[in-house]
C-alpha positions as CSV (number, residue, x, y, z in Angstrom):
1,X,255.0,27.6,60.3
2,X,252.1,26.1,62.1
3,X,251.3,27.1,65.7
4,X,252.5,24.6,68.4
5,X,249.0,23.1,69.0
6,X,248.4,22.7,65.2
7,X,251.7,21.0,64.8
8,X,250.9,18.6,67.6
9,X,247.5,17.9,66.0
10,X,249.0,17.1,62.6
11,X,251.6,14.8,64.2
12,X,248.8,13.0,66.0
13,X,246.8,12.6,62.8
14,X,249.8,11.3,60.9
15,X,250.2,8.6,63.6
16,X,246.6,7.7,63.5
17,X,246.1,7.5,59.7
18,X,248.5,4.6,59.0
19,X,246.8,2.5,61.7
20,X,243.4,3.0,60.2
21,X,244.5,2.5,56.6
22,X,246.5,-0.7,57.5
23,X,243.7,-2.4,59.4
24,X,241.2,-4.7,57.7
25,X,237.7,-5.7,58.5
26,X,237.5,-9.4,59.6
27,X,233.8,-9.4,58.8
28,X,234.4,-8.7,55.1
29,X,237.5,-10.2,53.6
30,X,237.4,-9.9,49.8
31,X,239.7,-11.8,47.4
32,X,239.0,-12.6,43.7
33,X,235.3,-11.9,44.1
34,X,234.8,-14.1,47.2
35,X,233.7,-12.6,50.5
36,X,234.6,-14.2,53.9
37,X,233.2,-13.2,57.2
38,X,235.4,-14.2,60.2
39,X,233.6,-12.1,62.8
40,X,232.7,-15.2,64.9
41,X,236.4,-16.1,65.1
42,X,237.4,-12.8,66.8
43,X,238.9,-12.6,70.2
44,X,242.3,-13.8,71.5
45,X,243.3,-17.4,70.7
46,X,246.4,-19.3,71.8
47,X,248.4,-22.1,70.3
48,X,251.5,-23.7,71.9
49,X,254.7,-25.1,70.6
50,X,257.8,-26.6,72.2
51,X,261.1,-26.2,70.5
52,X,263.8,-28.6,71.6
53,X,266.6,-26.2,70.5
54,X,268.8,-29.1,69.6
55,X,270.0,-29.6,73.2
56,X,269.4,-32.1,75.9
57,X,268.7,-29.8,78.8
58,X,267.0,-26.7,77.4
59,X,263.8,-26.1,75.4
60,X,261.8,-23.1,74.3
61,X,258.1,-23.1,75.2
62,X,256.1,-20.8,72.9
63,X,252.7,-19.3,73.4
64,X,251.4,-17.7,70.2
65,X,248.4,-15.4,70.8
66,X,246.4,-13.9,67.9
67,X,243.2,-11.9,67.2
68,X,242.1,-11.7,63.6
69,X,239.6,-8.9,64.4
70,X,241.3,-6.5,66.8
71,X,244.6,-5.7,68.4
72,X,245.7,-7.7,71.4
73,X,245.2,-6.4,74.9
74,X,247.7,-7.2,77.6
75,X,246.3,-9.0,80.7
76,X,246.7,-7.2,84.0
77,X,248.7,-10.0,85.5
78,X,251.2,-10.0,82.6
79,X,254.4,-7.9,83.0
80,X,254.8,-5.3,80.3
81,X,258.3,-6.6,79.6
82,X,256.8,-10.1,78.8
83,X,254.3,-8.9,76.2
84,X,254.3,-7.4,72.8
85,X,254.0,-3.7,71.9
86,X,250.7,-1.9,71.6
87,X,249.1,-2.6,68.2
88,X,250.1,-6.3,68.0
89,X,247.7,-8.7,66.3
90,X,249.9,-11.7,66.6
91,X,252.3,-12.0,69.6
92,X,254.7,-14.8,70.5
93,X,255.9,-15.3,74.0
94,X,258.9,-17.6,74.5
95,X,259.9,-19.2,77.8
96,X,263.4,-20.7,77.9
97,X,263.0,-23.7,80.2
98,X,265.8,-25.7,81.9
99,X,264.4,-29.2,81.9
100,X,266.6,-30.5,84.7
101,X,267.1,-27.3,86.7
102,X,265.0,-25.4,89.2
103,X,265.7,-21.9,87.8
104,X,262.9,-19.7,86.7
105,X,262.1,-19.5,83.0
106,X,263.5,-16.6,80.9
107,X,260.6,-14.9,79.3
108,X,260.8,-12.8,76.1
109,X,258.1,-11.5,73.6
110,X,258.3,-11.4,69.8
111,X,256.1,-9.0,67.8
112,X,255.0,-11.2,64.8
113,X,252.3,-9.0,63.2
114,X,250.5,-5.8,63.9
115,X,250.2,-2.1,63.2
116,X,252.6,-0.1,65.4
117,X,252.6,3.7,65.6
118,X,255.0,5.1,68.3
119,X,256.4,8.5,68.9
120,X,259.8,7.3,70.0
121,X,260.0,4.0,68.1
122,X,259.6,2.3,64.8
123,X,256.3,2.4,62.9
124,X,255.0,-0.6,60.9
125,X,251.7,-1.6,59.4
126,X,249.8,-4.8,59.2
127,X,249.6,-4.7,55.4
128,X,247.3,-7.8,55.1
129,X,247.3,-9.8,51.9
130,X,244.7,-12.5,50.9
131,X,244.6,-15.4,48.4
132,X,242.3,-18.3,47.7
133,X,243.8,-21.6,48.8
134,X,242.7,-23.3,45.6
135,X,244.9,-20.9,43.6
136,X,248.0,-21.4,45.7
137,X,250.7,-24.0,45.4
138,X,250.4,-26.8,48.0
139,X,252.2,-29.9,49.0
140,X,248.9,-31.7,49.3
141,X,247.5,-33.5,46.3
142,X,243.9,-32.5,47.0
143,X,243.0,-28.8,46.4
144,X,241.8,-27.0,49.5
145,X,238.9,-24.6,49.8
146,X,239.4,-21.5,51.9
147,X,241.5,-18.3,52.1
148,X,245.1,-17.5,53.1
149,X,245.7,-14.4,55.2
150,X,249.2,-13.0,55.5
151,X,249.9,-10.4,58.2
152,X,253.1,-8.3,58.6
153,X,254.5,-5.5,60.6
154,X,256.5,-7.5,63.3
155,X,260.2,-7.5,64.0
156,X,262.6,-9.0,66.5
157,X,264.3,-7.3,68.2
158,X,261.5,-4.8,67.8
159,X,263.6,-1.6,68.3
160,X,266.4,-2.5,65.9
161,X,265.8,-1.9,62.2
162,X,269.3,-3.1,61.2
163,X,269.6,-6.2,63.4
164,X,266.0,-7.0,63.8
165,X,264.5,-9.9,61.8
166,X,261.2,-9.3,60.0
167,X,258.3,-11.4,61.2
168,X,255.0,-12.4,59.6
169,X,252.0,-14.7,60.2
170,X,250.5,-16.8,57.5
171,X,247.0,-18.2,58.5
172,X,245.3,-20.8,56.2
173,X,241.5,-20.6,56.9
174,X,240.5,-24.0,55.6
175,X,236.9,-24.9,54.8
176,X,235.4,-27.5,57.1
177,X,231.6,-27.5,57.1
178,X,231.5,-29.5,60.3
179,X,233.5,-27.1,62.4
180,X,232.5,-23.7,63.9
181,X,236.1,-22.8,64.5
182,X,236.0,-22.8,68.3
183,X,236.7,-26.5,68.8
184,X,239.6,-27.0,71.2
185,X,240.2,-23.3,71.7
186,X,242.7,-22.7,74.4
187,X,243.0,-19.8,76.8
188,X,246.3,-19.3,78.6
189,X,245.6,-18.6,82.3
190,X,249.3,-18.6,83.4
191,X,248.3,-20.6,86.4
192,X,250.7,-23.4,87.5
193,X,250.3,-25.7,90.5
194,X,253.3,-26.0,92.8
195,X,254.8,-29.4,92.6
196,X,255.8,-31.2,95.8
197,X,259.5,-31.6,96.6
198,X,261.1,-34.9,95.5
199,X,264.3,-36.6,96.7
200,X,267.3,-37.2,94.5
201,X,266.4,-40.7,93.3
202,X,263.0,-39.5,92.1
203,X,264.6,-36.6,90.3
204,X,267.1,-38.9,88.6
205,X,264.3,-41.2,87.5
206,X,262.3,-38.3,86.1
207,X,265.3,-36.9,84.3
208,X,265.8,-40.3,82.6
209,X,262.1,-40.4,81.6
210,X,262.3,-36.8,80.3
211,X,265.3,-37.7,78.1
212,X,263.5,-40.6,76.5
213,X,260.4,-38.5,76.0
214,X,262.4,-35.7,74.4
215,X,264.1,-38.1,72.0
216,X,260.7,-39.5,71.0
217,X,259.4,-36.0,70.5
218,X,262.4,-35.0,68.3
219,X,261.8,-38.1,66.1
220,X,258.1,-37.4,65.9
221,X,256.6,-34.6,63.8
222,X,257.5,-33.8,60.2
223,X,258.6,-30.4,58.8
224,X,255.9,-28.5,56.9
225,X,253.0,-30.4,58.5
226,X,250.5,-29.1,61.0
227,X,250.4,-30.6,64.5
228,X,248.1,-33.6,64.9
229,X,245.3,-32.3,67.1
230,X,241.5,-32.1,67.1
231,X,241.6,-28.3,67.8
232,X,240.3,-26.2,64.9
233,X,243.3,-23.8,65.2
234,X,246.6,-25.7,64.7
235,X,250.3,-24.8,64.8
236,X,252.1,-25.6,61.5
237,X,255.5,-24.1,61.9
238,X,257.7,-21.1,63.0
239,X,260.9,-20.9,61.0
240,X,263.1,-18.7,58.7
241,X,261.8,-18.3,55.1
242,X,262.7,-16.3,52.1
243,X,260.2,-14.1,50.3
244,X,260.1,-13.2,46.6
245,X,262.4,-10.3,47.4
246,X,264.9,-12.8,49.0
247,X,264.4,-11.1,52.4
248,X,264.8,-13.3,55.4
249,X,261.5,-13.5,57.3
250,X,260.6,-15.5,60.4
251,X,257.2,-17.0,59.5
252,X,254.6,-18.3,61.8
253,X,252.2,-20.7,60.0
254,X,248.8,-21.6,61.4
255,X,245.8,-23.5,60.1
256,X,242.3,-22.7,61.1
257,X,239.5,-25.1,60.1
258,X,236.1,-23.6,60.1
259,X,232.8,-23.5,58.1
260,X,233.3,-19.7,57.7
261,X,236.2,-20.4,55.3
262,X,233.8,-22.1,52.8
263,X,233.0,-20.1,49.7
264,X,229.3,-20.8,50.2
265,X,229.4,-20.2,54.0
266,X,226.2,-18.7,55.5
267,X,226.4,-15.3,57.2
268,X,227.3,-15.5,60.9
269,X,224.1,-13.7,61.9
270,X,222.0,-16.3,60.1
271,X,221.3,-13.9,57.2
272,X,218.7,-12.0,59.2
273,X,217.3,-8.9,57.5
274,X,216.2,-5.6,58.9
275,X,212.9,-5.6,60.8
276,X,209.7,-3.9,59.8
277,X,210.3,-0.8,62.0
278,X,213.7,-0.2,60.4
279,X,212.3,-0.5,56.9
280,X,209.4,1.8,57.8
281,X,211.8,4.6,59.0
282,X,214.0,4.2,55.9
283,X,211.0,4.4,53.5
284,X,209.5,7.3,55.4
285,X,212.8,9.2,55.2
286,X,213.3,8.5,51.5
287,X,209.7,9.5,50.8
288,X,210.1,12.8,52.7
289,X,213.3,13.6,51.0
290,X,211.8,12.9,47.6
291,X,208.8,15.1,48.4
292,X,211.0,18.0,49.4
293,X,213.3,17.7,46.5
294,X,210.5,17.4,43.9
295,X,208.5,20.2,45.5
296,X,211.5,22.6,45.6
297,X,212.3,21.9,42.0
298,X,208.6,22.5,41.0
299,X,208.5,25.8,42.9
300,X,211.8,26.9,41.4
301,X,210.7,26.2,37.8
302,X,207.1,27.3,38.0
303,X,207.2,30.3,40.3
304,X,210.9,31.2,40.4
305,X,211.0,30.8,44.2
306,X,214.1,31.3,46.2
307,X,215.2,30.5,49.8
308,X,212.5,29.2,52.1
309,X,209.9,29.7,49.3
310,X,211.5,26.8,47.5
311,X,210.2,24.3,50.0
312,X,206.7,23.1,49.6
313,X,204.5,24.4,52.4
314,X,207.4,26.6,53.5
315,X,205.3,28.6,55.9
316,X,204.2,25.5,57.7
317,X,207.8,24.2,58.0
318,X,208.9,27.6,59.4
319,X,206.2,27.4,62.0
320,X,207.2,23.9,63.2
321,X,209.6,25.1,65.9
322,X,207.0,27.5,67.3
323,X,204.3,24.8,67.2
324,X,206.6,22.4,69.1
325,X,207.4,25.1,71.7
326,X,203.6,25.8,72.2
327,X,202.9,22.1,72.5
328,X,205.6,21.7,75.1
329,X,204.3,24.6,77.1
330,X,200.8,23.1,77.2
331,X,202.1,19.7,78.3
332,X,204.1,21.4,81.1
333,X,201.1,23.3,82.3
334,X,198.9,20.2,82.3
335,X,201.5,18.3,84.4
336,X,202.1,21.2,86.8
337,X,198.4,22.0,87.3
338,X,196.9,20.9,90.7
339,X,193.8,19.4,89.1
340,X,190.2,20.4,89.4
341,X,188.6,20.6,92.9
342,X,185.3,22.1,91.8
343,X,186.3,25.6,92.9
344,X,186.4,24.5,96.6
345,X,189.5,25.2,98.7
346,X,190.0,23.3,102.0
347,X,190.2,25.5,105.1
């Protein structure tokens, strides 16, 4: 049996290791010999979607927040109950909205993808998979250039393994040499202006307009196609799908158009190399290491030296600490000395 502290340490390490192993570096995504660097696309990004729910008076307003480089952080103004669990990379927040009522929206969060390690809850890993878009089946006639990233680990309800539905996020990074990837980026501020009160006639007129607008919105938009927007990051769907294992998975599909998804994309830092000083330090270090190794080998084979005698100029190397100490003492004495006054002391 391990001591209590040792057991606690091992438990902590077992919780940490899956998180580190399941993570992936967004600055070096490798698939089939192609490297992609999405470091410039890091940070939380938000896309929106409104689901009509097939009713006349209710709709679900979704905010999907993702960060391809790090786990998401909950804003201070957001209630913990209205946000995903720690470790989420993709988080969906749903607000059930009564179109014709004045009640407050019902908020709920859905963990879609991430790496979760909890002491009193389920553990799951991101388990990212990658594939080139040109190798994947597509409904489009024209082949696309880029990479598909598939992220896992989510579940809803999160604490129920039996009743919870698996979640995943599929992001198609599509090559667009004219786009940086930040175009049309949205940041959810959760700020809403208070609307002025209206009389009953105005409410009835607005309700009628909303009904017509909602009917038009239902007829518009086709299944399996991304939303028509100029933003680089686009919502493409959130619905039940079946995987190769015939498991039911709720899948969020996004499309991200950026020049960094091109196979010949330049490095985000402009391909800058190390400076002269960095190379000088590296060369000096390698030269010193080579001199010590070769000198030690020579002393061993020629003179049969052992220990400190193996090092070339071993006596001088052993004296370095004392030389540094003496140099420091002299510098301190010079700094602390009152200076020369020609032997004259003021009365």
